[in-house]
N, C-alpha and C positions, 0 to 999 in steps of 0.2 A: 487714571486707574485702569490698567490693561489686563485681560485675562492671560493667565499663564499655564492653563491646562491643569492646574491643581488648586486645592483649596487654599485661600489666602487667610492665615490665622489672624492677620491684624483686623480683618473685617468680620467680627463676631456680633452677637446680639447686642452687646454693650455700645459697639460702635454705631450700629444703626439707630438705636434708641437715643444716641447723643447729637444726631443731627439737628442743626440749628433750626428753631422754629421759623425763622425768617428766611430760610433757604428758598431761592427762587427757581434754581436750575441744578438738576442732579444728573450727571452722567457716571454711570456705575457699569464698568467693565471688569469685572472680577468674578472668579468661581466661588460662590458662597454655598454653605452648607444649608441643608434644608431648614434646619432651625433658625440660622440667621436670615434666610430668604423669608420665611414666614413672619418673623419679627419685623423685617422691613416693610412687608405689605401692610402691616397693622400700625405703623407708626410714621408713616410719610408726613412731612411738614405740611401743614393745612394751606399754607400760601404757595405751594409750589406751582410753578408755571410750566416748566419742562422737565421731563423724565425720560431719560434714555436708560433702560434697565436691561442689561444683558449679563446675566449672573450665572451662567453655566447651565449644566444639565442635572444637577442635584435637586433642583425644584421640579417636581413633577405636579403639574396643575391638577387640582382636583376641587371637589365641591368646597372643602374647608378653605383652600387657597382662594378661590374665587369670593368666597364670603368675606375673608379677611381683607382682601384688596378692596372690595366694594365698601365695607364699613370705614376704611380709612381713606377713601378716594378723595384726593385733593379737588374741591369744588372749583377752584380757579385754574385747574390744569388746562393748558392749551396744546401742549405736544406730547404725545405718548408714544414711545418706541420700545417694544419688548418682544421677547421670544415666547412662544406658546407651544408647550410639550406636555402631554399627559392625557389624563381622562376628562374630556370636555363636558361631561354631565355636571349639572350644577352651575352652569355658566349663567343662570338667570340673573342673580343678584348684580353680578358686574355688568351685564348687559343693560339692565335698568339704570345704572349710573351713567353708562357710556351714552345712553339715549337722552339723558336729562343734562349732559355735559355741554360745555361751550368749546369743546376740542376743535382746533383747526387743522391739526396734523396728527394722523394715526398711522403707525407703521407697525405692522405684524409679521413676523417671521416664523413659520410653523415648522416644528419638528416632527417627530413621531407622535400621532394623537390617536386616541381611541374614542368611539362614539362621535365620529366627525359629524353626524346628522345634527349635532347640537350647534355646529356653525351657523345654521338658519337663525338662531337667536341673535348671534353677533351680527349678521347681515341685516337683521330687521332693526338692529339698535344703532346703526350708523348715524351720528348726529348731522343734522342738515347744515351745522356751522362749518364742516370740514371743507378745507380748500387744498389739502393734499392727503391722498390715501395711497398706501403701500400694502399689499397683500401678497407675501411669498408663499405660495402654497405647493411647492414641488413634491410630488408624490402623494399628495393628498386627493383620495377620491371623494368628490363631491356628489351628493345624491341629486336626483332631479329637483327635489324640493329645495335643496341648498343653492342651486344654480339660479332658480327662479328668483328666490329670496335675495340673492346677490343682485340680480338684475333689477329688481324693484327698489332695493336699498340705493343703488347708484343713481336711478332715476329721481331720487329725492335730494340728490346732492346738488342743488342749483348753484352753489358758490364754487364748486370744485374746479381747481386749476391745474393740478398735476395727479395723475392716475397712474399707478404702476401694479400690474397683475402678472403673476407667474402661474399659469393654469396648465395642469396636465391632463386632468380627467373631467373637463368641464367644457362643452362646446362654447366657444367665444361669443356665437351669434345668440345664445340664450342669456348671455350676461350684457353685453353691449346692445341693449334693445333700442334705445332712443338716443340721438346725439345730445351731448350736453354743451350748450353754447358757450359756457364759461371756461371750458377745458382749453389749455394751451400746451400741455405737456402729457403725452401718453407713451407708456411703455408697456409693451406686451411680450410675454415669453409663452410661446404655445407648443402644443405637441402635435396636434392635429388641425387641419383646416380644410374643411369639406367645401363643396360648391355653395351651400346656403350660407356657411359661416363667412366665406370670403365675400359675397355680395353683402352681408350685414356688417361686416367690419369696414368694407369701402363706404357704405351709407353712413356708419358712425363717424368714421374719420372725416369725411367730407361735410358732414353736418354741423361739425365743430369748427372753432376758429383756431386750429393747432397751429403752434410755432415750431414744436419738436415732436417727432415721431420716432420710437424705437421699437423695432419689430424683430423678435429673435424666434425663429422657427427651427425647432429641434427635431421634428419627426418627419414623415411623408407629407409633402405639402404640394401636390399637383395643382392646386388652385391658386398659388401664390400670385401669379400674374393678375388674375382677375381682383385680388385684394389691393393691388397697386394701381388700379385704373379707375378713376384718375387720382391724383394726388392733389391735396388742397393747395390753391395758390398762396395761401398764408404761410406755408411751412418754410421755415428757416434753417431747420436742422433735421436731417434723416440718418438714423443708424439702423442698417439692415443686414441681418445675419441669417444665413439659410444653410441648413445642413442636409438637404435632399440634393445629392449630387445629380439628379436628372432635370433640374429646372434652371440651372445657372445661366446657361447661354440665353435662353428666352427671357429669363427675368431681367438680364442687363439690357436686352433691347427695349423691353417694356419700360424699364426706369429711364432709358434714354428719351424716349418719347414723352415721358411724363414729369421730368424734373421741373419743379416750380422755379420761376424767375428770380425769387427773392432768397434763394437758397444759399446759405452761408457755410454750412458744415455738412459734409457728406462722408459716412463711413459705410462701406461695402465689404462684406466678408462671405466667402463662399467656401463650401467644404473643399479640402485639399485635393481630392481627387476628382472634383469637378472641373473639367477642363473647358475653360472659357475660350472660344475661337478668337483669334486676333482681331478679325473684322469687327466683331461684337464689341471687343474694347475700343477699337478705334472709334465706332459709332458713339459709344458712351463719352469719350473724351471729348468728341466734338460738339457733344450736346451741352456740356457743363456750362452754367452760367458764368459769364466772362466778367461781369462787374461786381458781383457780390460774394462769390466763393472765396472763403480764405483758409478753409482747412479741408483736406482731401486724404482720405485713408482708403486704400483699396488692397484687399488680400484675395488673389486668385492663384489658381495652380500656375506654375512657372512657364509651361510651354506656350501659353497664351501670350503671355508678356513678351517672352524672348523673341518672338517673330514680329514685333512691332517695328515697323521701318520708321515710322514717325510717331512721336507722342508730344501733343501740344496742349499745355496746361494753362488755366486761367492766369493771365499776368499778375493778379494781385494776390496770389496764393501766399500765406505766410507759413502754413504747415503742410507738409507732404510726407505720407507714409505709404510705401510700396512694399508688399510682403507676399510670400507664397512658399511653395516647396516644389520639389521636382518628382514627378511620379514616372517619369521615363527612365529606362534602365541606365541611360547615359547622357551626358551633355549634348545637345544638338551641335552639329558641326559649325553653323552659323547662327550667331545671336546679334541680330542687327539692333535689338532694343538698347543695349549698352551705348552704342555710338549715338543712337537717337536721343537718349536721355542725356548724355554728354552735351550734345548740341542744345538741349532745350533749357537746360538748368541755368546757364549764364543770362538768360531773357527773365528769369524769375528774380527780379531784383528786390523783392519784398520778402523773399522767403528767408524765415528764421530757423526753422527746423527741418531736417531731412532724415528720414528713417527708411533704410533699405535692409530688408531681412528676408532673404530667398535661401530657405534652408536646404542644404544638399545641392546647390546649383553650381558650385564649383567656378567662381569667377577666375579670370586671370589676373594676375597682379597688374599687367598693363591696363585692363579694363578698369580695375578699381582705382588706379592712378587717374585715369582720365576722368572719371566721375568725381573724385575728390577734388581734383583740380577745378573742375567746372563749377562745383560747390563751394568754392573757398569763400564766398561772400556771406554764407550762412553762419548763424551764431552757434548752432548745435547740430552735429551730425551724429547718428548711431547707425552703423552699418555692420551687418554680419555677412561675410563674404563665403560662407559655406563651411563644409566639413573636409573637404579634400582638395587637392590642387592639381592643375594639369601638368603634363610631364615638363613642359618649358620652364616652369617655376621652381624655385628652391626656397628654403627658409631664409636664406640670405636675401633673396629677392623681395619677399614680403616684409621682412625687417626693414630693408632699405625704403620701402614704400611707406611703412608707419612712422618712421623716425620724425619727418617734419610734421606730420599731423596729429600725433598722439597729445603732445603738449597743448596744442592749440584746441583740440576737440575733447579734452578731458577724458581720455582713455574709453572713448566710446566706439571703437573699432575693433572687430573680431575677425581675425584671420583664420584660415583652416587650422584645425586642431591637431592634425596628424601629420603634418609636414615631414617630421623627422623619421617616420615610421614606415610611410608607404606613399606611393604616388598611384593615384586612382586612374589617370588617364594618360 
């Protein structure tokens, strides 16, 4: 059942009241009316173990809805995933059920809410049985009391293994107050990161036995390098996205000096206008783990990439993605990176997928052909060769290039889109 953006007449009150009493798992993705949603909350099967409930925005949570959900709360429920939007006053009855439950997985996505101070009741009710917690709170302003209560709630979760938090208006240092020894997967989306928060985040990360860290920084983050120093030796996967164009070059060098030896997956993404100098990229590539890394994704502004004269990747790479855009007014006269990449790809005998997506960078057809020939041993290639062509190329040139590759690669190549209308260079 998938949401279609409109009410689904097949799912009315009679439908939800007829759910089998022995039902163990309910995945409901449909836009329900307020009447149907309220009926559902009051008649959930008592033996339900998993509930994924995404029923559109007609249900505006209020005291009546919380009370109805609490009265019919399945006592055996282990997984709960739902959206929360509306007036949060009256959350108390549901909070009591959550606190007494044996939930192991709780995922909450918040929309527009009123009286967000009531979230303190939710955070205080987080059951200690949780092993996975996801709180998506974009745009939610948390009071000081809520931040403190969330921090206290997290400290009680001694079995927690996966934590995902999206915080815009809550200092992370007030939430991640003490390391969680059981935690192996941490994903954070933050708006601000001050000096104290960066230090506290680093202490939390290094006090846990993390295997995966996802860090998405959307606002100004001058202290990001401090948060990355050091990274735990146990880390096997790092997903790092930063949108502050002033920190990219320094952050790359910091990461190069801190990459854990057991790293298997690395995703780095920097703001399109954040120009990473070629020497910094070379330093990063030289520091990549040579025996364990199998997936690498780098997204930088094109001008740093294009001046690389050498690009050496770990031999055991299975998945490689390189992307970026061009912020310069025109393509540089010399692009040594393409030749360097063509020399390197045949050495990567374990490579299964290759993604090249440099928007607006205007590859020459001969360059594209050289790279595709060098990557002929891979099973899947996705390549976007830009939006315009250099003057030496024609539509016929590109058509001749793609002919032998499209059938083999499943139409995963994109040539310049405006070849028949204009020549950019």
